MARKOLLO-884033 format. One record per residue: x, y, z of N, C-alpha, C, O in turn; residue number from 1. Coordinates in pm, 1 decimal, padded with zeros to 6 digits. Example, Ala and Ser with C-alpha at 12.3 -4.5 7.8 and 13.67 -1.06 7.14 Angstrom:
BEGIN
R        n.X        n.Y        n.Z       ca.X       ca.Y       ca.Z        c.X        c.Y        c.Z        o.X        o.Y        o.Z     i
R    01319.0   -00569.0    00780.0    01230.0   -00450.0    00780.0    01320.0   -00330.0    00780.0    01423.6   -00331.9    00846.5     1
R    01285.0   -00225.0    00708.0    01367.0   -00106.0    00714.0    01290.0    00003.0    00787.0    01340.9    00113.8    00803.9     2
% end
This chain:
BEGIN
R        n.X        n.Y        n.Z       ca.X       ca.Y       ca.Z        c.X        c.Y        c.Z        o.X        o.Y        o.Z     i
R    00083.3   -00120.0    00000.0    00000.0    00000.0    00000.0    00087.3    00125.8    00000.0    00054.4    00225.4   -00064.5     1
R    00199.0    00120.0    00073.2    00283.5    00239.3    00083.0    00338.8    00280.7   -00052.8    00354.6    00399.6   -00080.7     2
R    00368.1    00181.8   -00137.2    00421.1    00215.1   -00269.7    00314.2    00278.3   -00358.4    00342.8    00370.2   -00435.1     3
R    00193.0    00229.6   -00347.7    00083.0    00287.5   -00425.8    00058.9    00432.3   -00384.4    00040.8    00519.5   -00469.4     4
R    00058.8    00457.4   -00254.4    00039.4    00593.4   -00204.2    00156.6    00682.5   -00247.6    00136.5    00798.2   -00284.7     5
R    00277.8    00628.6   -00242.8    00395.1    00706.4   -00285.5    00388.7    00738.5   -00435.0    00424.3    00849.1   -00475.7     6
R    00344.0    00643.6   -00516.6    00330.5    00668.3   -00660.7    00224.8    00776.0   -00685.5    00244.4    00863.4   -00770.0     7
R    00114.0    00770.6   -00613.4    00011.5    00874.4   -00627.1    00066.9    01010.8   -00584.6    00037.0    01112.7   -00646.8     8
R    00147.3    01011.7   -00478.8    00208.2    01137.2   -00434.5    00301.5    01193.3   -00542.1    00306.2    01314.4   -00564.0     9
R    00374.7    01105.6   -00608.0    00462.1    01152.0   -00716.2    00380.5    01204.3   -00834.6    00421.2    01299.7   -00901.0    10
R    00266.3    01142.4   -00860.6    00176.1    01194.9   -00963.0    00127.1    01334.3   -00921.5    00112.9    01423.4   -01005.3    11
R    00101.7    01351.9   -00792.5    00062.9    01483.2   -00741.3    00172.9    01586.6   -00758.9    00145.1    01702.8   -00788.3    12
R    00298.1    01544.7   -00741.1    00411.9    01634.4   -00763.8    00414.4    01680.1   -00909.4    00436.4    01797.7   -00938.1    13
R    00391.6    01585.9   -01001.1    00392.4    01619.2   -01143.9    00280.7    01718.3   -01177.6    00303.7    01818.1   -01246.0    14
R    00160.2    01689.9   -01129.1    00046.5    01778.1   -01157.7    00068.6    01916.2   -01095.0    00038.6    02018.3   -01156.9    15
R    00120.2    01918.8   -00973.6    00148.0    02047.7   -00908.4    00257.8    02124.0   -00981.9    00254.2    02246.8   -00989.5    16
R    00354.8    02051.2   -01035.7    00461.4    02115.1   -01113.7    00405.1    02177.6   -01241.1    00445.8    02286.9   -01280.3    17
R    00311.8    02108.2   -01305.1    00246.8    02163.9   -01423.7    00168.2    02290.4   -01388.3    00169.0    02388.1   -01463.3    18
R    00100.6    02287.3   -01273.6    00026.8    02406.0   -01228.7    00123.0    02519.7   -01195.6    00092.4    02635.8   -01222.7    19
R    00238.4    02488.2   -01137.5    00337.2    02590.9   -01106.4    00393.2    02652.3   -01234.7    00419.0    02772.5   -01240.4    20
R    00411.4    02570.9   -01335.6    00456.3    02621.1   -01466.1    00354.3    02721.3   -01521.1    00391.5    02827.6   -01570.7    21
R    00226.3    02687.0   -01511.9    00120.8    02777.8   -01556.8    00125.1    02907.3   -01476.1    00103.7    03015.7   -01530.6    22
R    00152.6    02895.9   -01347.1    00156.6    03013.1   -01260.1    00257.8    03116.9   -01310.7    00231.6    03237.1   -01307.6    23
R    00373.0    03068.7   -01356.9    00478.2    03159.8   -01400.9    00477.2    03186.3   -01550.9    00549.3    03274.2   -01598.2    24
R    00397.3    03112.2   -01626.1    00393.6    03127.9   -01771.1    00297.6    03240.2   -01808.6    00198.5    03264.5   -01739.8    25
R    00328.0    03307.4   -01917.2    00241.1    03416.6   -01963.5    00170.5    03383.7   -02094.4    00087.7    03462.1   -02140.8    26
R    00201.5    03269.3   -02154.8    00140.6    03231.9   -02282.0    00010.2    03157.4   -02263.6   -00040.7    03144.5   -02152.2    27
R   -00042.9    03108.6   -02373.7   -00164.3    03027.9   -02370.9   -00130.1    02888.8   -02320.5   -00030.8    02829.5   -02362.5    28
R   -00211.3    02837.6   -02231.8   -00185.1    02708.2   -02169.4   -00264.5    02597.1   -02237.4   -00374.9    02621.0   -02286.3    29
R   -00209.6    02476.5   -02240.8   -00283.0    02364.9   -02301.0   -00407.7    02326.9   -02221.4   -00498.6    02263.3   -02274.8    30
R   -00412.0    02365.3   -02095.2   -00529.1    02332.8   -02013.1   -00634.3    02443.4   -02017.2   -00735.5    02434.3   -01947.8    31
R   -00612.4    02547.0   -02096.7   -00711.5    02653.0   -02115.0   -00806.4    02609.9   -02225.8   -00782.8    02635.9   -02343.8    32
R   -00914.2    02543.6   -02185.5   -01003.4    02477.7   -02280.4   -01115.4    02570.1   -02326.5   -01140.1    02583.8   -02446.3    33
R   -01183.0    02633.2   -02231.2   -01293.7    02723.3   -02263.7   -01314.4    02819.9   -02147.3   -01227.6    02831.5   -02060.7    34
R   -01426.4    02888.0   -02144.2   -01452.2    02987.7   -02040.0   -01468.1    02926.4   -01901.3   -01451.7    02996.0   -01801.1    35
R   -01499.6    02798.0   -01893.9   -01519.3    02732.3   -01763.7   -01398.3    02651.3   -01719.2   -01387.6    02616.5   -01601.6    36
R   -01309.0    02621.2   -01809.0   -01188.3    02542.4   -01780.3   -01067.6    02621.1   -01830.7   -01034.8    02617.0   -01949.3    37
R   -01002.2    02692.8   -01739.6   -00887.3    02774.5   -01776.6   -00788.9    02780.6   -01659.3   -00809.6    02854.4   -01563.0    38
R   -00683.6    02703.0   -01669.2   -00582.9    02698.9   -01562.9   -00512.6    02832.9   -01545.1   -00471.3    02868.2   -01434.6    39
R   -00499.4    02907.1   -01654.6   -00433.3    03036.7   -01647.0   -00506.0    03133.0   -01555.7   -00443.8    03200.4   -01473.5    40
R   -00637.1    03139.9   -01569.4   -00716.3    03229.3   -01484.0   -00701.5    03190.7   -01337.3   -00681.8    03276.6   -01251.3    41
R   -00711.0    03061.6   -01309.7   -00701.8    03013.5   -01170.8   -00562.1    03039.1   -01115.1   -00548.3    03091.9   -01004.7    42
R   -00458.2    03002.1   -01190.5   -00321.0    03011.5   -01140.2   -00263.6    03152.6   -01141.6   -00156.8    03176.0   -01085.0    43
R   -00331.8    03246.1   -01204.6   -00288.3    03385.9   -01200.7   -00376.8    03469.4   -01107.6   -00355.7    03590.0   -01094.2    44
R   -00473.3    03407.8   -01044.6   -00561.4    03481.3   -00954.3   -00490.7    03508.3   -00821.4   -00385.6    03451.2   -00792.3    45
R   -00549.6    03594.6   -00743.6   -00492.3    03625.3   -00610.9   -00499.9    03505.5   -00517.5   -00427.0    03499.7   -00418.5    46
R   -00586.9    03410.1   -00547.5   -00600.7    03290.5   -00463.8   -00488.1    03190.9   -00488.1   -00474.9    03094.6   -00412.5    47
R   -00407.3    03210.9   -00590.6   -00300.2    03116.8   -00625.9   -00174.5    03138.5   -00542.0   -00074.1    03070.0   -00561.4    48
R   -00179.8    03232.8   -00449.8   -00064.6    03261.3   -00364.4   -00106.1    03255.9   -00218.0   -00216.8    03295.2   -00181.3    49
R   -00015.4    03206.9   -00136.4   -00030.9    03216.5    00009.2    00089.6    03295.6    00057.3    00200.6    03243.3    00066.7    50
R    00065.9    03420.7    00087.1    00178.1    03510.3    00114.1    00251.5    03533.8   -00016.5    00194.8    03583.9   -00113.6    51
R    00378.2    03496.9   -00017.1    00459.5    03511.1   -00138.3    00489.4    03375.4   -00201.2    00576.7    03365.3   -00287.3    52
R    00418.1    03271.4   -00159.4    00444.6    03135.1   -00207.2    00327.7    03088.0   -00293.6    00212.8    03092.7   -00249.8    53
R    00356.0    03042.8   -00415.5    00248.4    02988.9   -00499.8    00188.7    02862.6   -00437.3    00261.2    02779.1   -00383.1    54
R    00058.3    02849.7   -00445.3   -00011.3    02733.0   -00391.3    00041.0    02604.4   -00454.9    00049.6    02501.2   -00388.4    55
R    00075.9    02610.4   -00582.8    00128.3    02491.7   -00651.2    00260.4    02446.3   -00589.3    00286.4    02326.2   -00581.8    56
R    00343.1    02539.3   -00545.2    00468.9    02503.0   -00478.7    00440.6    02435.2   -00344.6    00510.1    02341.1   -00306.1    57
R    00339.5    02482.8   -00274.6    00298.2    02417.7   -00149.9    00252.5    02275.5   -00180.2    00281.5    02183.0   -00104.3    58
R    00180.7    02258.3   -00291.8    00137.3    02125.3   -00332.7    00254.1    02032.0   -00358.8    00251.6    01916.0   -00317.6    59
R    00356.6    02081.9   -00427.1    00474.5    01999.6   -00455.0    00538.2    01952.7   -00324.9    00565.3    01833.9   -00307.9    60
R    00561.9    02045.7   -00233.6    00623.5    02010.4   -00105.1    00534.4    01916.2   -00024.9    00583.2    01822.4    00038.0    61
R    00404.8    01941.3   -00027.3    00311.0    01855.5    00045.6    00310.0    01713.2   -00007.2    00313.7    01617.8    00070.3    62
R    00305.0    01698.8   -00138.3    00305.8    01565.1   -00197.6    00437.1    01492.3   -00169.1    00436.4    01371.6   -00144.6    63
R    00549.4    01563.9   -00171.8    00678.0    01501.0   -00138.0    00679.2    01452.4    00006.9    00729.0    01343.8    00036.5    64
R    00624.0    01533.7    00096.3    00615.2    01493.3    00237.0    00525.7    01370.0    00252.5    00557.5    01279.4    00329.5    65
R    00414.3    01366.7    00179.4    00324.4    01250.7    00187.1    00393.2    01124.5    00135.4    00376.8    01016.9    00192.9    66
R    00469.4    01137.2    00028.3    00543.9    01021.9   -00023.5    00642.6    00971.4    00081.1    00655.9    00850.8    00102.1    67
R    00711.1    01063.8    00146.0    00805.7    01025.6    00250.9    00738.7    00955.2    00366.5    00788.6    00853.3    00414.2    68
R    00626.4    01007.5    00412.6    00553.3    00943.6    00522.9    00505.5    00803.9    00483.9    00508.9    00711.6    00565.2    69
R    00461.2    00789.2    00359.9    00414.9    00657.6    00314.2    00530.5    00558.4    00310.8    00517.7    00445.7    00358.6    70
R    00642.4    00600.2    00254.5    00756.6    00509.5    00244.0    00816.0    00474.1    00380.4    00872.5    00366.3    00398.3    71
R    00802.6    00566.0    00476.2    00850.6    00539.6    00612.2    00748.8    00463.3    00696.9    00774.2    00433.8    00813.7    72
R    00633.9    00431.6    00637.6    00525.1    00357.6    00704.9    00471.5    00429.9    00828.2    00435.8    00365.9    00927.1    73
R    00465.9    00559.7    00823.0    00408.7    00641.0    00931.2    00259.7    00657.4    00904.4    00214.0    00764.3    00863.9    74
R    00184.8    00549.9    00927.4    00044.1    00545.1    00887.2   -00041.7    00654.2    00950.7   -00120.2    00719.4    00881.8    75
R   -00027.1    00674.3    01081.0   -00110.5    00772.4    01149.3   -00076.2    00914.5    01103.3   -00165.5    00993.6    01073.0    76
R    00053.2    00946.1    01098.4    00094.0    01078.7    01050.6    00052.4    01099.5    00905.5    00010.4    01208.7    00867.2    77
R    00064.5    00993.8    00824.7    00022.2    01001.8    00685.2   -00126.5    01032.6    00675.8   -00167.7    01119.3    00598.8    78
R   -00206.5    00961.8    00753.9   -00350.9    00984.8    00751.3   -00383.5    01129.0    00789.4   -00466.0    01193.1    00724.4    79
R   -00319.6    01180.1    00893.9   -00344.4    01318.7    00935.5   -00299.5    01417.9    00827.9   -00370.0    01514.2    00798.2    80
R   -00181.9    01393.6    00770.1   -00128.9    01485.1    00669.1   -00212.6    01481.0    00540.9   -00237.7    01585.0    00479.9    81
R   -00255.5    01361.8    00500.2   -00339.7    01351.2    00380.3   -00474.4    01419.1    00405.3   -00527.9    01485.4    00316.5    82
R   -00528.6    01402.8    00524.4   -00655.6    01468.9    00556.3   -00639.5    01621.1    00550.5   -00726.4    01691.0    00498.5    83
R   -00528.4    01672.0    00603.9   -00502.7    01816.3    00598.0   -00489.4    01861.1    00452.3   -00544.1    01964.4    00413.6    84
R   -00417.3    01783.9    00372.5   -00402.7    01816.3    00230.5   -00535.7    01812.7    00157.4   -00562.6    01897.1    00071.9    85
R   -00618.6    01715.2    00190.9   -00750.7    01704.9    00130.0   -00835.6    01827.6    00164.1   -00901.7    01883.8    00076.8    86
R   -00833.5    01868.3    00290.1   -00911.1    01985.9    00331.6   -00860.8    02112.0    00261.5   -00940.4    02196.1    00219.9    87
R   -00728.0    02125.0    00248.6   -00669.5    02239.1    00178.3   -00713.4    02239.9    00032.1   -00753.0    02343.8   -00020.6    88
R   -00706.4    02124.4   -00032.8   -00747.1    02113.6   -00173.7   -00896.8    02138.1   -00189.6   -00939.8    02197.9   -00288.2    89
R   -00975.7    02092.4   -00093.5   -01119.9    02114.0   -00099.1   -01152.5    02263.3   -00088.7   -01243.0    02312.8   -00156.0    90
R   -01078.7    02333.3   -00004.8   -01096.7    02478.1    00006.1   -01067.6    02544.8   -00128.4   -01141.1    02633.8   -00171.2    91
R   -00960.7    02501.5   -00194.6   -00926.9    02556.9   -00325.2   -01033.7    02524.0   -00429.2   -01062.4    02604.9   -00517.4    92
R   -01091.8    02405.9   -00418.4   -01200.0    02367.1   -00509.2   -01320.7    02458.3   -00490.7   -01383.1    02499.7   -00588.4    93
R   -01353.5    02489.5   -00366.2   -01464.7    02581.5   -00339.9   -01434.9    02721.2   -00394.3   -01524.8    02789.7   -00443.1    94
R   -01309.0    02763.1   -00385.7   -01270.7    02892.8   -00442.0   -01291.3    02892.6   -00593.0   -01343.3    02989.1   -00649.1    95
R   -01250.4    02784.0   -00658.7   -01271.0    02775.0   -00803.4   -01418.9    02783.7   -00838.8   -01457.2    02853.2   -00932.9    96
R   -01500.5    02713.5   -00763.6   -01644.2    02708.0   -00793.6   -01714.5    02839.6   -00761.1   -01787.1    02894.0   -00844.3    97
R   -01692.9    02890.1   -00640.7   -01776.9    03000.3   -00594.0   -01713.3    03139.0   -00607.9   -01785.8    03237.6   -00621.7    98
R   -01581.9    03149.1   -00604.5   -01518.5    03280.5   -00616.1   -01475.2    03311.5   -00758.7   -01493.1    03423.6   -00806.4    99
R   -01417.8    03211.9   -00827.3   -01366.2    03236.5   -00961.5   -01463.7    03195.5   -01071.6   -01469.2    03259.1   -01176.8   100
R   -01539.2    03091.1   -01047.7   -01630.6    03041.5   -01149.9   -01559.2    02975.4   -01266.0   -01617.8    02956.1   -01372.5   101
R   -01432.8    02940.5   -01246.3   -01349.8    02877.5   -01349.1   -01275.6    02761.8   -01284.0   -01233.2    02770.0   -01168.7   102
R   -01260.7    02654.2   -01359.8   -01193.6    02534.8   -01309.2   -01057.3    02518.8   -01372.9   -01038.2    02550.0   -01490.5   103
R   -00963.5    02470.3   -01295.1   -00829.8    02437.3   -01344.3   -00821.2    02285.4   -01354.0   -00841.6    02215.0   -01255.1   104
R   -00791.2    02235.8   -01472.3   -00782.6    02091.6   -01493.5   -00679.2    02028.6   -01402.0   -00703.9    01921.8   -01345.9   105
R   -00563.8    02092.4   -01385.8   -00459.0    02038.4   -01298.8   -00505.0    02033.9   -01153.2   -00471.8    01940.9   -01079.8   106
R   -00581.1    02134.2   -01112.6   -00631.2    02138.0   -00975.3   -00732.7    02026.6   -00950.2   -00732.5    01964.9   -00843.7   107
R   -00818.0    02001.3   -01047.0   -00917.6    01895.0   -01033.6   -00847.8    01758.7   -01028.9   -00887.4    01671.2   -00951.8   108
R   -00744.9    01740.8   -01110.6   -00669.5    01615.3   -01106.9   -00601.8    01600.3   -00971.2   -00602.3    01491.7   -00913.3   109
R   -00543.9    01708.1   -00920.4   -00479.8    01704.3   -00789.7   -00580.7    01671.6   -00679.2   -00550.9    01593.6   -00588.8   110
R   -00699.3    01730.9   -00686.8   -00804.7    01701.1   -00587.8   -00841.2    01553.0   -00593.1   -00862.4    01490.8   -00489.0   111
R   -00848.6    01496.5   -00712.5   -00879.7    01354.2   -00727.2   -00769.5    01266.9   -00668.1   -00797.0    01166.1   -00603.0   112
R   -00645.4    01306.5   -00691.3   -00531.5    01230.8   -00637.3   -00533.5    01233.3   -00485.2   -00517.8    01129.1   -00421.6   113
R   -00552.5    01350.5   -00426.3   -00549.8    01359.5   -00279.6   -00670.5    01288.2   -00218.5   -00659.8    01232.9   -00109.1   114
R   -00784.6    01288.4   -00286.8   -00902.3    01215.5   -00237.0   -00875.7    01064.9   -00237.7   -00910.0    00994.9   -00142.4   115
R   -00814.6    01015.4   -00345.0   -00779.9    00873.8   -00352.3   -00675.5    00839.1   -00246.2   -00683.1    00733.5   -00183.5   116
R   -00579.5    00927.0   -00226.6   -00479.6    00903.7   -00122.1   -00543.2    00900.2    00016.2   -00500.9    00822.7    00101.9   117
R   -00644.0    00983.1    00038.6   -00713.9    00982.3    00168.0   -00783.0    00848.2    00189.7   -00772.9    00789.5    00297.5   118
R   -00852.8    00800.0    00088.3   -00919.5    00670.3    00101.2   -00819.4    00557.6    00124.8   -00842.0    00471.8    00210.1   119
R   -00710.5    00557.0    00050.9   -00610.0    00451.9    00065.7   -00540.4    00458.7    00201.6   -00518.1    00355.5    00264.9   120
R   -00506.6    00577.8    00246.0   -00439.0    00589.2    00375.1   -00533.2    00554.7    00489.9   -00490.3    00498.2    00590.4   121
R   -00660.1    00588.0    00475.6   -00758.4    00548.6    00576.5   -00772.1    00396.9    00581.0   -00776.4    00337.9    00688.9   122
R   -00778.9    00334.2    00464.9   -00785.8    00188.5    00458.9   -00661.8    00122.9    00515.5   -00671.7    00023.6    00587.6   123
R   -00544.8    00176.7    00484.0   -00418.5    00121.7    00532.7   -00409.3    00134.8    00684.1   -00368.8    00040.8    00752.6   124
R   -00446.8    00251.2    00736.2   -00444.7    00272.6    00880.8   -00544.4    00180.4    00951.1   -00512.4    00119.8    01053.4   125
R   -00664.4    00170.4    00896.0   -00768.2    00086.1    00956.7   -00728.3   -00060.7    00955.4   -00746.1   -00130.0    01055.6   126
R   -00675.1   -00108.8    00845.1   -00631.0   -00248.2    00835.9   -00521.0   -00276.7    00937.1   -00520.6   -00382.1    01000.7   127
R   -00429.0   -00184.2    00952.2   -00321.4   -00202.4    01048.9   -00375.6   -00199.8    01191.5   -00332.1   -00278.0    01276.0   128
R   -00469.5   -00111.3    01218.0   -00531.1   -00102.8    01350.4   -00602.3   -00233.0    01385.1   -00588.5   -00284.4    01496.1   129
R   -00678.3   -00286.0    01290.0   -00751.1   -00411.7    01313.0   -00652.3   -00525.9    01333.9   -00672.6   -00610.2    01421.3   130
R   -00547.2   -00529.3    01255.5   -00445.9   -00634.9    01268.9   -00377.8   -00628.4    01405.7   -00359.3   -00731.7    01470.1   131
R   -00340.8   -00509.8    01450.2   -00274.9   -00495.4    01579.7   -00370.1   -00525.3    01694.5   -00330.9   -00583.1    01795.9   132
R   -00493.6   -00485.9    01677.6   -00593.4   -00512.7    01782.3   -00621.1   -00662.8    01795.6   -00638.9   -00714.4    01905.9   133
R   -00624.6   -00732.0    01680.4   -00643.9   -00876.6    01681.9   -00525.8   -00948.3    01742.8   -00543.7   -01050.7    01808.6   134
R   -00406.0   -00897.6    01722.8   -00285.7   -00959.5    01778.8   -00277.1   -00938.3    01928.5   -00214.7   -01017.5    01999.1   135
R   -00339.6   -00831.1    01978.0   -00335.7   -00801.6    02121.3   -00428.7   -00891.4    02202.5   -00416.7   -00900.8    02324.7   136
R   -00520.8   -00956.7    02133.5   -00616.6   -01041.1    02205.8   -00563.8   -01173.5    02230.7   -00631.8   -01256.9    02290.6   137
% end
């Protein structure tokens, strides 16, 4: 399970890197599909920064940390960190829907990755908890 979660985290790094590229790029983006799907609008908005740090850069660092926790088998810390990442991504999703009215394809893919990671880490933690509890009896 840890390898699957780590591979998903690396996929998250790639998607976040693509979003970071859009953040700094000034040309037309391949993910700018129509008026409702435009990564450029999302990644150039004021919501794309936290202080002086692009949200996509935070995503890259977060996904790398999640990969590390998975590979180190820190199930409980991984579950907490993935849940925090999921909540952060969900907040960004609400911003896209209600504040910007435009969706970023990379952001939606990232939200899907972190949601899948949450389910997998919850399952991994629960399975380990049940196994340890059964061994204690």
